C-alpha positions in Angstrom: 44.8 29.3 -59.2 41.8 31.3 -58.4 42.8 34.3 -56.0 39.7 35.9 -54.3 40.5 39.1 -52.0 38.0 40.4 -49.0 37.7 43.8 -48.2 35.6 46.0 -46.0 34.2 48.5 -47.5 36.4 49.2 -50.1 36.9 53.2 -51.1 39.0 53.4 -53.8 37.9 51.2 -56.2 40.0 52.3 -59.1 42.3 49.5 -58.1 40.0 46.6 -59.0 40.1 47.5 -62.8 43.1 45.9 -63.9 43.5 43.7 -60.9 44.2 39.9 -61.6 42.0 38.7 -58.8 38.4 38.7 -57.4 37.7 41.2 -54.9 34.9 40.5 -52.1 33.6 43.4 -50.2 31.5 43.4 -47.1 30.4 45.7 -44.9 31.6 46.2 -41.4 29.0 46.7 -39.0 28.4 49.0 -36.1 29.3 46.9 -32.7 31.9 44.9 -32.1 29.7 42.0 -31.3 27.7 42.7 -34.3 31.1 42.8 -36.7 32.8 39.7 -35.2 29.1 38.2 -36.5 28.9 39.6 -39.8 32.5 38.4 -40.8 31.9 35.0 -39.3 28.7 35.0 -41.7 30.7 36.5 -44.9 33.5 33.8 -44.0 30.7 30.7 -44.6 29.4 32.4 -47.0 32.5 32.6 -49.1 33.9 29.8 -47.5 30.8 27.5 -48.8 30.5 29.2 -52.2 34.6 29.0 -53.0 35.7 25.7 -51.1 39.3 27.6 -50.7 42.2 25.0 -50.4 43.9 28.0 -48.5 42.8 31.0 -46.2 45.3 33.8 -45.5 44.4 36.5 -43.2 46.5 39.2 -42.8 44.9 40.9 -39.1 44.2 39.2 -35.7 41.1 40.6 -35.8 40.1 38.1 -38.8 42.6 35.2 -37.6 40.1 35.5 -34.4 36.7 35.1 -36.4 38.6 32.2 -38.6 39.7 30.3 -35.3 36.6 30.7 -34.2 35.3 29.1 -37.6 37.5 26.3 -36.9 36.7 25.7 -33.2 33.0 25.2 -33.8 33.6 23.0 -37.3 32.8 25.1 -39.8 35.6 25.3 -41.8 37.6 22.0 -41.8 41.1 21.5 -39.9 43.5 21.1 -43.0 42.0 24.4 -44.7 
């Protein structure tokens, strides 16, 4: 399996040296609307590049972005 982890603004990059997965970083943005738009754009870029079978989100704010992408039919229902 190829495992990818996304994170916003990683401050301690030392742990990346020995990890067995790929880390993709993105910037958070300023206002609430900007943050949602940035997360959605980032999610769609990663989705198109990697074509994942499974997407797991840890926080509610990311779940909302994922649900928005699915409602807009930008991500397949079975992912």
